[in-house]
C-alpha positions as CSV (number, residue, x, y, z in Angstrom):
1,M,0.3,-0.3,0.3
2,K,1.6,3.3,-0.8
3,R,-0.5,6.8,-0.7
4,I,1.2,9.9,-0.9
5,T,-0.3,13.7,-0.8
6,T,0.6,17.0,0.0
7,I,1.9,18.8,2.9
8,G,0.7,22.0,3.2
9,V,3.2,24.5,4.3
10,G,1.7,26.6,7.1
11,I,0.4,30.0,7.2
12,L,-0.4,30.9,4.2
13,M,-2.3,27.6,3.9
14,M,-0.8,27.3,0.3
15,A,1.2,23.8,-0.5
16,I,3.6,23.3,-2.3
17,N,3.1,21.3,-5.1
18,G,5.2,17.4,-4.9
19,H,6.6,18.1,-0.8
20,A,6.3,14.6,0.3
21,N,6.3,13.9,4.0
22,N,6.8,10.4,4.2
23,N,4.9,7.5,6.6
24,V,4.6,4.0,7.2
25,T,1.9,2.4,5.3
26,A,0.3,-1.4,6.5
27,E,1.6,-3.5,3.4
28,S,4.9,-1.9,3.1
29,Q,5.6,-1.5,7.4
30,A,7.5,1.5,5.4
31,A,5.9,3.6,2.4
32,T,5.1,7.0,2.0
33,K,2.3,9.3,2.8
34,H,1.6,13.0,3.3
35,N,-0.8,14.8,4.8
36,Q,-2.1,17.9,3.6
37,A,-2.1,20.4,6.3
38,K,-3.7,23.8,6.9
39,A,-2.7,25.4,9.7
40,T,-2.7,29.2,10.3
41,A,-0.3,31.4,12.3
42,T,0.6,35.1,12.9
43,S,3.1,37.0,14.4
44,G,1.5,37.0,17.6
45,A,1.5,40.9,17.7
46,K,-2.4,42.5,18.7
47,V,-3.0,45.1,16.2
48,D,-5.9,47.6,16.0
49,P,-7.9,46.8,12.8
50,K,-8.4,51.0,13.0
51,H,-4.6,52.0,14.0
52,P,-2.6,49.3,12.1
53,N,0.7,51.5,12.1
54,A,0.9,52.1,15.8
55,A,2.7,50.2,18.1
56,A,0.5,47.0,19.3
57,G,-0.7,48.1,22.7
58,A,-0.4,51.6,22.4
59,K,-2.7,54.4,23.3
60,V,-3.9,56.1,19.8
61,D,-4.8,60.0,19.9
62,P,-7.5,60.0,17.4
63,K,-6.3,63.1,16.0
64,H,-2.7,62.0,15.5
65,P,-3.2,58.0,15.1
66,N,0.6,58.1,13.7
67,A,2.5,59.7,16.5
68,A,3.9,58.0,19.2
69,A,1.8,57.0,22.1
70,G,1.4,59.8,24.9
71,A,3.7,62.1,22.5
72,K,2.6,66.2,22.5
73,V,2.4,66.6,19.1
74,D,3.0,70.2,17.0
75,P,-0.1,70.4,15.0
76,K,1.7,72.1,12.5
77,H,3.9,68.7,12.0
78,P,1.8,65.9,13.1
79,N,4.2,63.2,12.2
80,A,7.2,64.5,13.7
81,A,8.8,62.9,16.6
82,A,7.7,64.9,20.1
83,G,9.9,67.9,21.0
84,A,11.6,67.4,17.8
85,K,13.4,70.7,15.6
86,V,11.6,70.6,12.7
87,D,13.3,71.8,9.7
88,P,10.1,73.5,7.8
89,K,11.4,72.2,4.2
90,H,11.4,69.1,5.3
91,P,9.0,68.0,8.2
92,N,8.6,64.5,7.9
93,A,13.0,63.7,8.2
94,A,14.4,63.1,11.7
95,A,15.1,65.9,13.8
96,G,18.6,66.9,12.8
97,A,19.3,64.3,9.9
98,K,21.6,65.2,7.1
99,V,18.9,64.9,4.0
100,D,18.9,63.9,1.0
101,P,17.3,66.1,-1.4
102,K,16.0,63.3,-3.9
103,H,14.8,61.6,-0.8
104,P,13.8,64.1,1.8
105,N,11.2,61.8,4.0
106,A,13.7,59.0,4.5
107,A,13.7,57.8,7.7
108,V,17.7,57.7,8.8
109,A,20.4,59.8,7.5
110,G,22.8,57.9,5.2
111,A,20.4,54.8,4.8
112,A,19.9,53.6,1.3
113,V,16.8,54.0,0.1
114,G,14.8,51.3,-2.0
115,A,11.2,50.2,-3.8
116,T,10.7,48.2,-1.5
117,A,10.2,50.8,1.3
118,V,6.9,49.9,3.3
119,G,5.0,53.2,3.7
120,A,5.3,56.6,4.4
121,S,6.6,55.5,8.5
122,A,8.8,52.7,7.4
123,A,12.3,52.1,7.8
124,T,14.1,52.7,4.2
125,T,16.2,49.1,2.9
126,G,19.6,49.1,4.7
127,A,18.3,50.3,8.0
128,K,17.8,48.4,11.1
129,V,14.3,47.0,11.9
130,D,13.1,47.4,15.6
131,P,12.1,43.7,16.6
132,K,8.4,45.6,17.5
133,H,8.1,46.9,14.6
134,A,9.2,43.8,12.2
135,K,6.4,41.8,14.4
136,A,4.2,44.7,13.6
137,A,4.9,44.1,10.1
138,V,4.8,40.7,9.4
139,A,1.2,41.0,10.8
140,E,0.4,43.5,9.0
141,G,1.8,41.4,5.8
142,F,-0.5,38.8,6.7
143,K,-3.3,41.4,6.6
144,M,-2.5,42.0,2.8
145,Y,-2.0,38.4,2.2
146,Q,-6.3,38.2,2.6
147,K,-6.6,40.6,1.1
148,H,-4.7,38.7,-1.9
149,N,-2.5,42.1,-2.1
150,Y,0.5,39.5,-2.3
151,A,2.9,42.8,-3.6
152,K,2.3,44.6,-0.6
153,A,2.7,41.3,1.9
154,I,6.0,40.9,0.1
155,E,7.1,44.0,1.4
156,L,5.9,43.6,4.7
157,F,7.2,40.2,5.2
158,T,10.5,41.2,3.8
159,Q,10.8,44.0,6.3
160,G,10.1,41.6,8.9
161,C,12.1,39.1,8.2
162,D,15.2,41.5,7.7
163,G,13.9,42.7,10.9
164,G,14.9,39.1,12.5
165,N,11.3,38.2,12.5
166,G,11.5,34.5,11.7
167,R,8.0,34.2,10.8
168,G,8.3,37.1,8.6
169,C,11.3,34.6,6.3
170,Y,9.5,31.7,6.5
171,N,5.9,33.5,4.9
172,L,8.6,34.9,2.7
173,G,9.6,31.8,1.4
174,T,6.2,30.3,0.7
175,M,5.4,33.3,-1.2
176,H,8.3,32.8,-3.5
177,G,7.5,28.5,-2.9
178,T,4.5,29.2,-4.3
179,G,5.1,32.1,-6.9
180,L,2.2,34.2,-5.0
181,G,3.3,38.1,-6.1
182,V,7.0,36.6,-7.2
183,Q,8.5,34.8,-9.8
184,K,8.4,30.9,-8.2
185,N,11.8,30.6,-6.8
186,D,12.4,27.2,-4.7
187,P,16.5,28.6,-4.2
188,K,15.8,31.3,-2.8
189,A,12.5,29.5,-0.6
190,V,15.0,27.4,0.9
191,E,17.4,30.1,1.6
192,L,14.4,32.1,3.5
193,Y,13.2,28.8,5.7
194,T,16.2,28.0,6.7
195,K,17.1,31.6,7.6
196,A,13.7,31.1,9.3
197,C,15.2,28.1,10.7
198,T,18.0,29.9,12.3
199,L,15.4,32.7,14.2
200,K,13.9,29.8,15.7
201,D,10.9,29.5,13.7
202,P,9.6,26.4,13.8
203,K,7.4,26.0,10.7
204,G,10.8,27.4,8.8
205,C,12.5,24.4,10.3
206,F,9.8,22.3,8.9
207,N,9.8,23.3,5.4
208,M,13.5,23.5,5.2
209,G,13.5,19.8,6.3
210,V,11.2,19.0,3.2
211,M,12.8,20.9,0.9
212,Y,15.8,18.7,1.7
213,D,14.7,15.5,2.2
214,N,13.1,15.9,-1.1
215,G,15.4,17.8,-3.3
216,I,13.3,20.5,-4.1
217,G,14.6,24.0,-4.9
218,T,18.5,22.4,-3.7
219,K,20.1,19.0,-3.6
220,I,18.6,16.4,-1.1
221,N,20.4,16.4,2.1
222,K,19.1,13.7,4.4
223,S,21.4,15.0,7.1
224,K,20.1,18.6,6.9
225,A,16.5,17.2,6.7
226,V,17.2,15.3,10.4
227,N,18.3,18.2,11.0
228,A,15.7,20.9,10.6
229,Y,12.7,18.0,11.2
230,T,14.2,18.1,14.6
231,N,14.7,21.5,15.1
232,A,10.6,21.7,14.0
233,C,9.9,19.3,16.7
234,D,11.5,20.1,19.3
235,G,10.0,23.8,18.4
236,G,6.4,22.3,18.9
237,E,5.9,21.7,14.8
238,V,4.3,18.2,15.0
239,K,4.2,17.7,11.3
240,G,8.5,17.1,12.0
241,C,8.0,14.7,14.7
242,S,6.3,12.8,12.6
243,N,9.0,13.4,9.2
244,L,11.5,12.4,11.5
245,G,9.7,9.4,12.5
246,T,9.1,8.2,8.6
247,I,13.1,9.1,8.5
248,Y,14.4,6.6,11.5
249,S,11.3,3.8,10.7
250,K,13.5,3.8,7.5
251,G,16.5,4.6,8.1
252,T,17.9,7.2,5.2
253,G,20.3,9.4,6.5
254,V,20.0,7.9,9.7
255,K,20.5,4.5,11.3
256,K,16.8,3.1,11.0
257,D,15.3,3.1,14.4
258,P,11.4,1.5,14.8
259,A,11.3,1.8,18.5
260,K,12.4,6.2,18.3
261,A,10.2,6.2,14.8
262,L,7.5,4.6,17.6
263,S,8.1,7.6,19.6
264,L,8.0,10.4,17.9
265,Y,4.6,9.1,16.0
266,S,3.5,8.8,19.2
267,K,4.3,12.5,20.4
268,A,3.0,13.8,16.8
269,C,0.1,12.0,17.4
270,S,-0.3,13.0,21.1
271,K,-0.6,16.5,20.0
272,G,-3.7,16.2,17.6
273,F,-1.6,15.2,14.2
274,I,-4.0,12.3,12.4
275,T,-1.6,11.1,10.1
276,A,1.0,10.8,12.8
277,C,-1.7,8.4,14.7
278,T,-2.1,6.3,11.8
279,N,1.2,5.6,11.1
280,M,1.4,4.4,14.8
281,G,-1.4,2.6,14.5
282,V,0.5,0.4,11.3
283,M,3.5,0.1,13.6
284,Y,1.3,-1.8,16.2
285,A,0.0,-4.1,13.4
286,A,3.1,-4.6,11.7
287,G,4.7,-5.5,15.2
288,L,7.7,-2.5,14.2
289,G,9.7,-1.0,17.2
290,T,7.0,-2.6,19.8
291,P,4.9,-6.3,19.3
292,K,2.4,-7.2,17.4
293,D,-0.8,-5.5,18.6
294,P,-3.8,-6.0,16.6
295,A,-6.5,-5.0,19.3
296,K,-4.0,-1.7,19.7
297,A,-3.7,-0.8,16.1
298,T,-7.7,-1.3,15.7
299,Q,-8.7,0.8,18.4
300,I,-5.8,3.7,16.7
301,L,-6.8,3.1,13.1
302,T,-10.4,3.2,14.2
303,D,-10.1,6.7,15.7
304,A,-8.2,8.2,13.1
305,C,-10.3,6.5,10.7
306,N,-13.2,8.8,12.5
307,K,-11.4,11.5,12.1
308,K,-11.2,11.5,8.4
309,D,-7.9,10.9,7.9
310,K,-8.0,9.1,4.6
311,G,-5.2,6.0,4.7
312,A,-6.7,5.3,8.1
313,C,-9.6,3.7,7.0
314,A,-7.6,1.0,4.2
315,D,-5.0,1.0,7.1
316,L,-7.9,-0.4,9.4
317,A,-9.4,-2.5,6.9
318,W,-6.0,-4.2,5.9
319,V,-5.6,-4.7,9.7
320,K,-8.8,-6.2,10.2
321,S,-8.7,-8.3,6.9
322,K,-5.2,-9.7,7.8
323,N,-6.3,-10.8,11.7
324,T,-10.1,-12.4,10.5
325,S,-12.1,-14.6,8.3
326,A,-15.5,-14.1,9.7
327,K,-17.9,-12.5,6.9
328,A,-19.3,-10.3,8.8
329,D,-15.8,-9.0,9.6
330,K,-15.3,-9.4,5.5
331,L,-18.6,-6.6,5.0
332,E,-17.2,-4.2,7.4
333,T,-13.7,-4.5,5.4
334,V,-15.7,-3.3,2.4
335,D,-17.7,-0.8,4.2
336,L,-14.2,1.1,5.5
337,Y,-13.0,0.7,2.2
338,T,-16.0,2.5,0.5
339,K,-15.7,5.1,3.3
340,A,-12.2,5.1,1.9
341,C,-13.0,5.5,-1.6
342,N,-15.5,8.3,-0.8
343,E,-13.0,10.1,0.5
344,G,-10.8,10.4,-2.2
345,D,-8.3,7.2,-2.0
346,A,-8.3,6.0,-5.7
347,K,-6.8,2.5,-4.4
348,R,-9.9,1.7,-2.7
349,C,-11.7,3.2,-5.1
350,A,-10.2,0.2,-7.9
351,A,-10.1,-3.0,-5.0
352,L,-13.8,-2.3,-4.5
353,G,-14.3,-2.3,-8.3
354,S,-12.4,-6.2,-8.1
355,M,-14.7,-7.0,-5.1
356,Y,-17.2,-6.5,-7.3
357,D,-16.2,-7.4,-10.3
358,K,-15.3,-10.8,-8.7
359,G,-17.8,-11.1,-5.9
360,N,-15.1,-11.9,-3.6
361,N,-14.6,-10.4,0.0
362,G,-18.2,-11.2,1.4
363,V,-19.7,-8.9,-1.3
364,K,-22.0,-10.9,-4.4
365,K,-21.0,-10.5,-8.2
366,D,-21.8,-7.0,-9.6
367,P,-20.7,-5.9,-12.5
368,K,-23.0,-2.4,-12.4
369,K,-20.7,-1.5,-8.9
370,A,-18.1,-2.7,-10.7
371,T,-17.4,-0.2,-13.2
372,E,-19.0,2.7,-10.9
373,F,-15.8,1.8,-8.7
374,F,-13.3,1.4,-11.2
375,T,-14.2,4.7,-12.8
376,K,-14.1,6.7,-9.9
377,A,-10.4,5.1,-9.5
378,C,-9.4,5.7,-13.2
379,D,-10.8,9.1,-13.0
380,K,-8.2,9.7,-9.9
381,G,-5.6,8.0,-12.1
382,D,-5.1,5.0,-10.6
383,A,-3.7,2.9,-13.3
384,K,-5.4,-0.8,-11.6
385,G,-8.4,1.1,-12.0
386,C,-8.3,2.1,-15.6
387,T,-7.4,-1.4,-16.4
388,G,-10.9,-2.9,-14.5
389,L,-12.7,-0.1,-17.0
390,G,-11.1,-1.2,-20.0
391,S,-12.1,-4.3,-19.4
392,M,-15.4,-3.7,-19.0
393,Y,-15.9,-1.7,-21.9
394,D,-14.3,-4.8,-23.7
395,K,-16.5,-7.2,-23.2
396,G,-19.3,-5.0,-23.2
397,L,-20.3,-5.6,-18.8
398,G,-22.1,-3.3,-16.4
399,G,-24.0,-1.6,-18.9
400,L,-21.9,-0.7,-20.9
401,K,-21.8,-1.1,-24.4
402,Q,-18.6,-3.1,-25.7
403,D,-16.2,-0.7,-27.2
404,K,-13.1,-2.2,-28.2
405,A,-11.6,1.4,-28.7
406,K,-12.4,2.6,-25.6
407,A,-10.6,-0.2,-24.2
408,L,-7.9,-0.1,-26.3
409,T,-7.4,3.7,-24.9
410,L,-8.0,2.7,-21.0
411,Y,-5.2,-0.3,-21.4
412,T,-3.0,2.0,-22.7
413,K,-2.9,5.0,-20.4
414,A,-2.9,1.8,-17.5
415,C,0.1,0.6,-19.0
416,D,1.7,3.4,-20.0
417,K,1.2,3.9,-15.6
418,G,3.6,0.8,-15.3
419,E,0.2,-1.5,-14.4
420,A,1.0,-5.0,-15.6
421,K,-2.3,-6.2,-16.4
422,G,-2.9,-3.1,-18.4
423,C,-0.3,-4.2,-20.7
424,S,-1.0,-7.9,-21.0
425,A,-4.7,-7.0,-21.8
426,L,-3.2,-4.4,-24.6
427,G,-1.3,-7.0,-25.2
428,S,-4.2,-9.4,-26.0
429,L,-5.7,-6.6,-28.4
430,Y,-2.8,-6.2,-30.6
431,D,-2.1,-10.2,-30.6
432,L,-5.9,-10.7,-31.6
433,G,-6.5,-7.3,-34.1
434,T,-9.7,-6.6,-32.1
435,G,-10.2,-2.6,-32.2
436,V,-6.5,-2.2,-33.7
437,K,-5.1,-3.8,-36.5
438,Q,-3.1,-6.7,-35.9
439,D,0.9,-6.4,-35.0
440,K,2.3,-9.7,-33.6
441,A,5.1,-8.2,-32.3
442,K,3.9,-5.7,-31.0
443,A,1.3,-7.8,-28.8
444,L,5.0,-9.8,-28.1
445,T,6.5,-6.8,-26.6
446,L,3.6,-5.9,-24.9
447,Y,3.0,-9.5,-23.3
448,T,7.0,-9.4,-22.4
449,K,6.3,-6.3,-20.0
450,G,3.4,-7.6,-18.2
451,C,5.2,-10.5,-17.6
452,D,7.6,-8.9,-16.9
453,K,5.9,-6.8,-14.2
454,G,4.7,-9.9,-12.5
455,D,1.6,-10.9,-14.6
456,A,1.3,-14.7,-13.9
457,D,-1.4,-15.1,-16.7
458,E,1.0,-12.8,-19.6
459,C,3.9,-15.3,-18.9
460,V,1.4,-17.9,-19.7
461,S,0.3,-16.4,-22.8
462,L,3.9,-15.7,-23.0
463,G,5.1,-19.4,-22.8
464,T,2.5,-20.2,-25.4
465,M,3.5,-18.0,-27.7
466,Y,7.0,-19.1,-27.8
467,E,6.1,-22.8,-27.5
468,R,3.5,-23.1,-30.3
469,G,6.2,-20.9,-32.5
470,T,3.5,-17.7,-32.7
471,G,4.7,-14.6,-34.3
472,M,8.5,-15.4,-33.2
473,K,10.8,-18.6,-33.5
474,M,9.9,-21.8,-31.8
475,D,11.7,-22.0,-28.5
476,K,10.4,-24.7,-25.6
477,V,13.1,-23.9,-23.7
478,K,12.3,-20.0,-23.2
479,A,8.6,-21.5,-23.0
480,Q,9.2,-23.6,-19.7
481,K,11.1,-20.7,-18.2
482,L,8.1,-18.8,-18.7
483,Y,5.6,-21.4,-17.3
484,H,8.0,-21.6,-14.6
485,K,7.8,-18.0,-13.6
486,A,3.8,-18.4,-14.0
487,C,4.2,-21.6,-11.6
488,E,6.3,-19.3,-9.3
489,L,3.5,-16.5,-9.5
490,K,1.0,-19.2,-8.3
491,N,-0.7,-19.4,-11.7
492,D,-2.1,-23.0,-11.6
493,L,-1.9,-23.2,-15.5
494,G,1.3,-22.6,-15.5
495,C,2.7,-25.2,-13.2
496,R,0.5,-27.7,-15.6
497,N,2.0,-26.5,-18.9
498,Y,5.4,-26.6,-17.6
499,A,5.1,-30.2,-15.7
500,T,3.3,-31.2,-19.8
501,L,6.6,-29.5,-21.7
502,E,9.5,-31.0,-19.7
503,K,8.0,-34.6,-20.0
504,T,8.5,-33.7,-24.0
505,M,12.1,-32.7,-23.6
C-alpha cells in the first residue's frame, strides 16, 4: 500500500506541490504518505485594525494616529517626533538628520533608499528594524495576504524578515515557493526557510526539512533534513516529529530505529496530528518497534479513520482482513474501503471494483457496481482502475456497450503507468487484432512487459507463443522458463504447462 498526498506549508495555507511527507503504511510497513495540513500562524502581535501602524497595545490619539503614544504633537507637523526641531523644508525628516534632497522623507540619514520601503513611516532598505516593528510588519503583511495584495504582503514580510522575525522569513519563503506575488523560486525559498529556522521558527524548520528531504530547490541532503525536522519537532511543529519518525522508520540518513520512530509518531499523535496516529497504528499492526498488537492497532486506526484520515480507513480494513476470516468482518472491510474511496482514496476504489467484479470478500458479483468503482479509481489516476474499466468496455459489462476502441485507450493509459495487467490486456488486443490492427510483434512486446512486471497470466500467454512459434521462432526452452515463472507466481495453468512441456523435452 502506498499513499502520497501533499504537505501544507502553514500560515498562508498554500501547499507546495510535490513536497513529500513520508510515513509507514500497513502493507509495505514503511511506504510513503503525506498529509495536507492547513495551519494558520500569526506574528503574535495584537494590532488595532483602525490604526495598524501604531505599536501593539499603544494608546492612540484619534487626531494623530501615527504619533507615538502619549507624545506631545506639534499641530503644524503632526508626524514629527515629540519635541523635535523641525526643518520647515523637510518636516518629515528626523531632527538633525542630513537630508538627501532626492529622498527627503527617508527615516535615517544616510540610509539606502529602495523601492521596497513600506509606507511613509517605514524604515528604508538597509535600516535596522526594531523587532517590535518587524513583528507588526509581519502581522500587517498577513492582512495584506488575506486581501490578495501579494506585492504589499511581500514588502511587509521582507521588512519583518530583515528585522529578525522568523515568521516573516517563513512567510516570504512560502511566497517564493508558491509564486504568489513573485516569480516562483524554490532555491530562494530554501534560503528563506533556512533563515527562518535559524531564527527559531519551527514552521520554517519544517519546510526547510521538506526541501532537503525531497531535493526541492536544492540537492537532497538527508542529514540537513533530519536536523531541520528535529528543530521543528523540538519547537512544537508536530509534522516535524512525524516526518522525523518516518526517517527513523526507514533509516534514510540515520540508522534505522523503529522504536524511536514509534516514539516520534506517538508524540505527534498526542498533539493531534492524525497522520502520525495512523502511522503509529500501523507500527503496532506490523510489530515495528514494538510487539505486534492488532487490538491496539485497531483501536488507534479506528479513531484516526473516524477523524477522516484518508489512509487510516484503508489501513484499518487491511488490519481487520489479516486478523479475521468471519464474513461479518469481511463486510466491515468492504465498508471501510467504501469510506476510504469516498474520501478520495483511488486505490481503495479500484479494490472495491475488483471485489464486485469477481464477487469476493463477502460481496455478491455486481458488474454495475464494479464499473462505478473502476470509473472512480481511473478518474483519480489509478492505473488498476483504468485496467478494470477497460475490461468492462472490452466485454460490454456493467451496463456499458462493448467498445474495443475505448478499451484500447484505457489499457494503454494503464500500461503507460506500469500496470502489468493493463499491458497484458493491451497485448491481447494487438495479438487478436480487436479494436486495432493486428500486430503480433507489438503483442509480444506488451506480453513481455506484463510478464516482467509480475502478471502470471501473461507469462503463460508468452510461454504459449514461444512453445508454438506464434509470431516468433519456436523456443521450447524459453517457453518452459516462462511457464516456470508463472508457476512461481502461483498460477496453476503455468504449473501444468511447465510439467507437460518438461515431459516432452
